[in-house]
N, C-alpha and C positions, 0 to 999 in steps of 0.2 A: 824212458819214463813219458811215457803219456799224456798230458796236461789239457784236461779240460779246462777250458774258458770259465774261471769264478763270478757264480750267477751274481754278483758285486760288480762288476766291471763295469765301467764308462770311458764311451769312444774317447778314442783322441782326437785332440782339439786343432783347432788349426792354429798354428804357432808362427809366427812371423822371422823373418830373415831376423839376424842380429848382425849392425854392421859390425867389422870385423873380428866377425866370427866362421871356421871354415868345417863342417862336420864330412867325417870320411868311416865310413864300416866295410870291414873286410873280413875273409873266414882266413884266420890262424890255426884254425882245426884244433884249442885246445882241447877238446874233447872228440867223441868220434861221431859227431856230426854235420850235417849241412846246413848251416847257415853263417852269417856273418857272426865273430866274437872276437872284434879286435876294432875300438874305436880312437881314433884319430881326431881331436880337436886342434886345429892352427888357431892362433890368435895373435890379433895385430901389436906390433911394438908397444909400448905403455900403459897392458891390461893391470890395471889393479886388480887383486885377489884377494881374498878372504877365506876361512875355513876352521871344519868343527871337523870333533872327532873322536871311537869311542874313547871310553875308558877302561877298555879292557883292559886288563896286565898284560895280558898276552897277544899284541895287535902285530898286526904284519909289518914289514920289511917298507911298504907302500904308505902307510901309519905311521911308521917313526919319521919318515925323510920326509912326509908332507907337513908335519909338524914345526919341524923343522924351514920347512921351505917358504912356509905360508908365513912364518915372518920379517919374510924381504918384500913382500906385500906385490909382487911383480910376476907375474906369469905369461909363458909362450905358446906353453901347449899341456895338452892334460893326453894322457893316453890310457884306456880301459882295459884290460883284460877279462874274458869271461868263460866260466869253466873252472878256474881252477884263481884261488886266492891266495897261493904263495904265502900262505901262513904257516906258522911253525915251520919253516925249512931253513930255519942258523943261517949262516953266512953267505951258504949257497943261493940262498930267496934273495939276501940284499943285492950279491949281486949284478940277480938279474936283471933286476930291477933298475942298478947303476949302469948298467949295459942298455937297455931299452932308452932310460933319458939322455946315453951320450948317442946314440945312434940318434933319436932326435934332436939334438941341440945341433947335430955336425952337420945335420940336413939343413935346418933352420938357422943356421948360424948366430944361436945364441948359447948362454950360460945352461951350465947344467941344470942350474938348480933353478933356471925357471920352467922346468916341465914335470909335470908331476905327474903321477902313474897310480892308476886304481887297477885291483885286481876284487875275484868276487870268485867263488865256485867250493870245491872240497879240502878242505883245511889240510894238511901235513903231505901233499906233494910238490913237490919242487917245480917253476915254471920253468917250460922246456922251452932253452931261448934259440935256440934254433928255429922254434914254430916262430917266437916273438920275431925274432931278424926279418923271419920269411916277411911273414902279416906285413911287419911295417915297412917295409921292400912295396907291398902290394898296397900301403895306402899310402907314402908318395907319389903312385902313380892315378889311387885311385880318381875318378871325377865326381863332388862333393855330394852329399847324399840332403834326405829332410829329415825332419828333427824324428816323425815317427821312426825312419831306419834303422838312425843311432838308439833309441828308446828299445827300440828291440834286440841289438847289439850286446846293449851294457846287461839284459837279462840273464839270466839261469834260470832258474823254479818259476817265475813269474808266468801270470799265465795271457795276462795283456800287455799292451806298449802304457806308460803313465807318463803324462805328458800336463803343462798348467803355464798358463802365460795371462801378463798383467800389463795394464800401463801406467804414468802418471804424470801429470804435468808438472814443470819446473817453470814459470810463468809462462811464455807462449813455446817452450818447447814439450814436445811429446818424449818419453823414455818408453823402451819400453822393456820387459824382462820376457825370459822363455826357458823353461828347466822341464827336468825329466828326472825319473828315479829308479832304478829297481828295488825291488824288495818284495816277500811272500811268506819267508820266514826266516826261526832266530832273531826276531823284532820283540826291544825290548829297548827302555829306555837309557841313554847313556851311551848311547845312541839306538841302533836298532843293526840288523846285518843288508842297510842300503847303502847303494850307492848313488849321491844325490847330485845335480848340477844346475845351477841357474848361473844362465848368461844375460849380461845386459846392458845395453849401451852407454849407460850412465857415467859422466866424469864425476867420479868424488875419488877420496880419499881414502889409504887402502888401511889407515888404520879405524877409520869410522865404518866402510864397509866392513870390518871386524866389531865392531864394536855393533852392529848393525843385527849381521846373523848369526852372532850369538844370543842376541836379544829374541829376535823368531824363531831359533833354535829351542828357544827353552817354553814355546809354547806352541810347539810341532811336532820337532820332531822325539821331543826328550817326554810330548805328552801322548803317544800310540803303543800298542803293545799286543801280540800275536800271542806271544809264548812264553814270554817270559826271560828269552834267552839273551843276551847277549853280544852280539858278533865279533872279532877278533879283527875287521877291515871295514867299520863303519864310518864314510866317509862324506860331507858337504860339503861344496865348493860353490865359490861365489866367483865367476867372470866379471868386470865391468871394463869393459873398451872404450870408454871416455868419447864414443865415437855422433853420440845423439848431440853433441855441441851447447849444452848447457855449463853455466860457469858453474864450475868443480864446487860439488859436496864438499863443505872442510866440517864440517860438525852442526850440531842441531839447533845453531842458530843461520845459516845459512839457509837461502829461497827451495823450497822443495823438499827440506830435508824430509819434514813428516809427511810428506807423502808418498816420496819413494820409499820411506820405512815401511810405510802402511801398505804401501802394495807388493815389497818382499817377505811382509808378515803373509799376507793375503796367499803368494804363490808357496810358499814353503809349507803352512796347512793344507793347504790342498794336493801338493804333492806329500804327505806326511800321510792324509787318509786315503787317499790313494793305494799304498802301500796295504795297510791295513784290508780294502776292501781286496785286494787280493790273497790276505792270509789263507794257508796251505789250508783245504778242506773245509775253509770257512763258508757259512751261509745268511748269515746277520750281521750286518753291518752297525756296531752297537757303541752310544752316546753316553760316556757317563759325565752326567753334571753334576758339580758337589756344591753349596752353598756354606756360607753360615759356620765355615771353620774359623778356627783361632788366626788365619794368614793365607796367603796362595797360596805358598807350597804348603802350610797342611792339607789345604784342599787337593792338591795335586796328589799327593801323596793317598790320601784316602782315598780319590780316583784312583792310582793307580792301584792298589789292593784288592779293589775290586772286577777292575779290568783286568787282574791276572790270577784271580782265583777260579782253580775247572771247574767247583760247582757250581759259581754264580754262569761260568760261561756253558758248562752244558745245561742246566739249569733254562737256558736261555735257548740254546740249540733245541732243547726238548719243548718248546715253547711252555714251560712250564711257568709259571709268575710265582715263584715261593719268594717270596721276599728274604723270609727267616737269614737266604744264605747272603744276600743283602745288609741285613744285622752283624750276621758273623763278619765278615771280610770287614767294616769297621773296626769291630772288634780288634780284631790281630792287625792294624793296621798301624801300632805305636804311637798314635796321633789323637790329641785331647779328643774324646767326645764323651756324649752323656745319652744313657741308654732314652731316657725318659726327656728326652727333646730333640728326639732323632725320629725325623719326618720321612719316605721314600715313595716313590712315585713311577709308574711302568707306564709310556706313553700320554702323559699329563692327567693320569688320573693319579690319587695318593693312594695308598697302600694302608699304607699308615703312617699316624700322625702323633707327636711328644711323646712317642714308647709304644703306644696299644695299635692293636686294628682301628681303619675307620669305619666308626657306628655306620652300621649299614653297607657297608662294601659292597658290592656286587663285580666281581671279577671277570664280568665277560667283557666288557669292554677293553680290560688288559689281556685278556686273551684274545682280544681277535687282535690288537696291537700286537700282539708276539706271535702275531702269524704272516707277520709281514719281514723284509728286508730290515729295513734299518729298526730301528728299536732306538726310544728313547730312554733313559734310568736316571731318571734323577734321587739325588741325596741329601737335604737339609743337617749340619750338625745343631743348626741354634744356639752358636757358640759366640759369631763375630759376623764379619763382615769378608771373612776368604772364600774365594773361588777359582774355582779350574774348570776346567774337560779335558778330558780324556777319552779317547778314542781307541777301542778295541773291536774282533771279533767270539765269535760264537769258538766251540771246541765241537768240532765232530770225530767220527772215528776214520772221516777222508784224512783229518791231521796225521792221525797213525797211521794211518795204511802208508802215506804219501813218505813218512818219515823212516819206517823201518825199513823201504825201499830204496831210501835216499841216494846208494851208491852201487848200487847193482841196478 
């Protein structure tokens, strides 16, 4: 399938090396393609890990094992297979993952449960163990690669490589964070069809790292949607090597905790937005801002009801300022709302205030805003102080065409 780069793509940034992290990417040929599709990340001993995973009731073996492993808080390696999700493959699928873990553990001389595995691609096809084994043998001998190479190797239907980085000061010590992610379709909160990995050199307690990741996840990966479909394989992992030399962050009272948390929030949010910018068939990146809700969580649910509405998404694709469709989406969200307090704006121009169209409303600036690639949609419920931001994309014929031909 010939994929055209998304019109919403952003260039891959310059990314710092992270002490204690070595990246390698090689071709295992999980599909009939000429590209790298196996990524091996080696992590120095003592690396802390945290993870969040899909809430799908039909997860892959990689997700089931990852949930168990992350409780130990330590990691030595990550293997990512692209082109085959190894989901809905029964005992054979789990055996393939465990075989990969054993091979890497033997190579590194570590415990098997310190080796994390992710797979992404077509559901229902067992991961070919012989290709995994041959790919890993190549990876063990391969030269280290750059961040962009790794980002490209973990991709499936992505049209551009996705990465983000940030830094934080802990006293006089600078710590670095670098992350890559893949995702384009089957994207919905809890989480999305995506694999995301953040590496950092900070010294931090695993339990607190888990707390910070769950916090960051709530306002990033759980606030994006492309098509409303939740994947079987969603995984976001954060690895902290401890090589920065800072006093270990144990909790919120530790020096630098707030700064590092803010940097992690920033990286996760930018990675999440990149996934939406690569939504299958997308031509517009949409930010939905909800305010005046009874709570932040209620605001998020209202935002997602708007962002997941095919009628809202197709109207924006057609550059139609049909705010009536937004009213519909708010009303169906199942959250507190009052028709006579509801206000709606596109690109900063209010089309409706307190349940009625704005007197003298001029649609021209809204129409002009909708011609752009970055769309801002604001909704004020007028009920309380709850607020949230959700990111989505429009729904075009390109999404239908792509997914009608996905396996061919």
